[in-house]
N, C-alpha and C positions, 0 to 999 in steps of 0.2 A: 690143845697143844699137844694134839695127836697121840699116839700109842706108847709112847716112851714113859708118860706119867701117868697115874691111876686118879681116878676122884676118891674123895671120900666115900664110905659106906652107908653113910645117912647124912641127909640136908635138913636144914628147916630156914623157915623164911627168915630174912633178917632185919624184915620191916623197914628197909630203906631202898631205895632203887639203885643206889651206885653199888650195893653190895650184891644185891640180888639174895640168893639162897648161899648159905653158910655150913659149915660142917656143924651138925647137930650139937656137938658138946664144947662149942667155941662161946664166950659170953660177947654179946653185945651191947656195948655201952655208949655213953656220949664221951667225947674226947674229952671235956672237963674233969673226968671221974679218972683219967688217965694220967693228967698233967695239972702241973699249977705254972700260971705265968710269971715270968721274970721280969719285973720293972724297973730294976734297980738302973738310976741314972749316973753315970760315969764319966771321967775323962780319958782319953785315949793316950794320956801323959801316963796315965797309971795302968790302963789295960789296952794291950796293943790293939788297932783298928783290923777288922777282919773284912774280908769279902764274903758274901752270900751270892753264891755262884751256881751253874747247872750242875757241875762237878762235886758240888758241897762247901763247907765252909772252909777258906783258906787264907792265909796272912794277905793284906789289903794289897791287891792288885795295883801295880804302877798305871794303869789305865783307870782305875777308879776314880770318879768324879770326888775333887777336894773341895768340903765346906770349911767355914769356920765356927761348924757346931762342934769342934772337938771336946769340949766340956759338957757336952749334952749328947749323950751316947746311950745307949744299952749294954748292961754287963751281960757276957756270954761266959759260963764255966763250961769245963769239959764234961762231955755226954749231955748238953743242952742240944735242943733240937731249935733250929733256928729256919725260919720261912721270911721269904720278902711278900709284903701283903699287896703288893701291886700287880695287877692282871699282866702286865705289859713285862714282869719278871716271871712268868709262870715256869714252873720247875726249879727254880731259885731255892733251894734250901738243903739242910742236911742236918746230922747229929754232929757237934762240935768235938774233934781231939783237941782242944787249944782253947785256953781262958783269952778272952779278949774282950773286944767292944764292938758294936755295930749300929748301925744308922738307926734311927728310931722308926724308921716305915719298918723295920724287920720286926716280928713276934718273935719273942723268945720262952720257950717254952722248958719244963724241968720235969722231964719222966717221973712218974711214981706208980710202982705196982705195975710195969712195964719194961720190957728189955731195950737199953738203946738200940742196940744192932737190927732188932726187930722193927724199931721206928723208924731209921734210917730207912729201911726199904717201903717200909709201909705207907709214910707219909710222903716220901717222892714217888710213889707209884703213878701212873699218868691216871688211874680212875679216882685216886683221892685229891690229885692236884686240881681235876676237872669239877670234881665235888667241891672243893674249898673256895675256888674263886667264883662258885656259881654264887655264893653267899655274899660278894663283893657288894659295895655301894659306891656311888661316884656320880658326878654330875656330866662326865663324858661317856659318850655311848661306848667307846672301846677301850678305855681306861677306868678302871676304879679298885677299892682296896677293900679287904677283907679284914674287918676288927676281930679280936678274940672273941668280943660278945657274942658273935657269930659261930666263929669257928669252935667253940667250946661246945656247940649245940651239936655239930655233927655225928652222927652215929658211925663207931668204927670198932672192929673185931679185935678180941683178946683171948688168943689163944691160950690154953695151960704154959706157964713160963718155959717148961722144957721143951715144949713146941716152937715156940716163941725163936729159941736160941737154934732148935734144927732148921727152922726156916731163913734163918737170918747166914747160918753157915753155909747152907746150901746155895743161898743167892749169891754170897761172898765168892763162893768158890765158882760157880756156874759161869756168874757175869765177870769173872775175872778172866775165864777163858774166850767168852764171847769178844769181852774187850782186846785180848791177846789178837783174836782173829781180825777187829776192825784195823787194829795198828799195823799190822801186816798189808791189808789191803792198801791203809795209807802211805806207808812205804814202799807201797808198789807203785801207788799214783805219783810220789815223788820222784821215785826212780823213772817212769815212763817221761816226767814230763823233763826231767833233765834231759834224757835221751834224745827226746824231739827236740829240744834246745840245740844240743851238739850238732844233730843233722841238719837245723837250721843253719847255724852258724857255719858250719862247714861248706854246705853249697853257696852259701852268701858270699863268702869270704874266699872259698878256692875253686869254686866252681865244680861242673861235673867231669870234668877231663883229668883223670889221674896222672897223665902224661904231661899235661901242661908245664912251660918253663915259668917259674917263680921269679919273683923279685922281693924285696924289702918294700913293704908298703909306706914306711917311714910313720907309721902310726901304731905304737906298742899292742893295742889291744886286737888290731887286727893282724898284725903278724906279716907273714909273706902272702901275696897276691899273685894271681896270673901276671905274668909278663905284660902281654897286651890290653890290660885292664887299664882303665884311667882312674887316678887317685884325685879327688877333689874335695869341695865343699858342696855343704847343701845351697848355699846363697847361688852357687851356680847353675844348678840343674833346677831350682826351684824358688817360687816366690814365698815368703813368710807371712802365713795371717795371723795376726793379733787381734783378740775381738775388745771391742769397747768396754771400760770397767763398769760401767751401768750396768746391772741386772733388770730385765724386762719382766712385764707383767707376764705371768703365764698362765696358759689353760690347759684343758685335758684332752681338746678336739679336734681344734681347727687352727689353721695359720702355717707359718713356717716352723718346721721341726727344730725344736730346742735339744742341743745334744750336750751332755755330761758324760764323767767316766762311765756310769749306770747304763748307758747304752753302750758301751763299746766291749761288748761281751766276745763278739766274733768279729771276723776279719772285715766284716760290710756292716755298715750302718743303713739297713732299708727303711727303719721306721723308729719312733723316740716314744718317751712315755710322755713329754709335754708338747706345748707349742707356744707360739707367739703370733699376736694378730699383729699385721701391719702396722696398725695404728700405734700398739706398744711398743713395737721396733722403733717406728721415729722417734716416738718420745725418748725411748732410750739411749738412741743414737745407735741400735745395734748393726752389725754389717752381716749381711748374708755371706756364708762360705759356698761355694758353687761344690757342685759335685764332682766326683773323684779325685778329692784333696784326701791327704793321708794328716789323720788328726792324732794329736799325740799330746800326753799331759806335761804340763811345766811345773806342776806341782807335786811331786812324789809319784807313786806310779810309773816310773820311768820303764820305758820298753815297751809298753802297752800302747798300742796303735791301731786305728780303724781307718778306713776307705768308706767315707760318705757316698752312696750311692743316689741321694737325693741332696737338696739344696739347704742347708741348715745355719742356725744362729749357733755358736760354739759358747759355751760359760768360761768365766775370766780363769779357770783353773788348768784350760786347754789352749794350744797354739795347733799351727796346721801348715803342712807343707803343699803348694801348690805346685805338682810336677811340670816341669817344662820340658826337660829333654831325657826323662827316666821312667820308667815304668811303675806306677803308682803302688802295684803289688811287690814290686822289686825293693822299693824304697822303704815302705813298709815293714819288710824282712830287716833291713838295715838298722832299722829303729829299735827293732826288737833285739838287736843284737847290741845296742849301745848304753845300756843301763849305766855301764862304768863309767863312759863319757859324760853323761848327763849329771852324775852323782860329784863327779869331779869339779865341774865347771859351775855348779849350781851356786846360790847363795843362800846361806841357812839363818832362819829367825827360830820359826818353831819347825818348819817342814823347809825341804830343800826347794829354790826357786829356781828355774832357769829364763832368763828373759829372751827378747827376739835375738840378741848379737849371738846368745847359746845355740839357738837353732840355727841360725845362718851358717855356722863355723862347724857344725856336725860334719863328720869325717865321712864321704861317701864313696863308695865304689861304682865305677861305671863299666861293665861288662857292653861288648856289642849288642844291640836290641835283641838278636835271635836268642842269645845265651840268657839275656835277662827273662825272656820268654820260658825258656826250657828250664831253667833255676826255678822260677814262679811254679811252672809244672809239677816239677818233682818235689819242691817243698809242700804243694797241697797235697800230692800223692800220699808222701810220707807222713804229714801231718794226720791225714784223714785214718791212717792205719791207727798210729798212736793216740789219737783223740778216741776212736772205737774201744780200744783196751783201755783206756781212762774211764770211758763212760760205763762198762761194764764192772769196773771197780768200783766205781762211785754207786752202780744200781746195788752191787755184793753189800759194800757198807750199809747202805739203806735198807736192804733186807734182815741183815742181821742186827742192825739197831730195832729193827721191829720186833723180831724174836725177842731181843733183849726185853724190851719194854712189855711185850706179851707175857714172859717167862715171870719177871718178878710181879705183874699183876695178878697172874693166875696163883702164883705161891701166897701171896701175902692176903688175899680174900678167899682161899681155900677152895681155889677150883681145882688143885691138885693136890695128891697126898705126899709128902715127903718125909713122912715120920720115918720110913725105913731105909731112906736113900744114907748110901755110904760113900765119903769121897774117894775117886780113885785116882789113880798116878796118870791117867790116859787124858 
């Protein structure tokens, strides 16, 4: 952790690889010596359902999968430690500050002779999580569960009680500072994205000439536009491409590219993750969308669009514009500012859906071709600047998070000595 923190003066072998050497005065015992498993089954009518998340134990999330097992859940009481036993939920755990109930897939532990605040950091630390899931069993190579019968035999450190509290207080304070730094970077990213979108919107709807005469576009969310621009509908400047409803058989390596929202991370689609063989495409009746079309979502994610540089088959949650008298890049930017339109005209079941008619009637602005090209160049240049700043902020978050993980790990397994640490106002 660098020179800021000192190591303990003396260490001993812990007897387990995941801990390595630990301070010589710490106890090393099996996890079962510090916890009892709570297995009481209760109803979520009597004990409010809780979610076991990467951020700890919280009231059940709206996005949580609901089941009919409301009368068959595990009891959780305040200060219990809960961990999701499935390997695909790695890191989902924490000490609960609430009474409630959780899914039977979770393991609930009652701390004894160990401080819950220390437990919260120790058992959520990356080294422990890796050790915990290493003991898992399952029939699928990348998905398994760890039972308490294996978990209780994991060797864990037991510093003196006062030291446990000191470590917990240290980590509460220091991780709070780190989380504040992360939040500031996240707010910066949000602001940069808003500014980037504002730049795009202004260029696409007002043009680059600040002295251009303006007129009302007749579309509320477009406002005034340059007087010499045409205001029309997408169906007059492009053909609308709607995919077949049948999903073809996919493969990972050859055939026609299969495009989904997952492939629309950038301006252009130059490759995809999956492919469709000619035979499979014919069986499903799939139509191929030619290159240089503008693909957009027709089910949520409105405003996201990409231009395919290769021929593709698109899935059923996408539709596309095939430009005729408008630049594909300019049309893409029109779509990027049209989220309000799609949400207003869409039909809602569980997700808002926009049909072919909705795509056809999208309001579109048509500057002269040369202006379209200049706007495209300006938008690309400005977006590149914003994207570089966003990338730097994302990298900063990544580094800060790595430091957070390292600090927690170092403190709970005794690689740094925080016994003389005192909180400061800084």
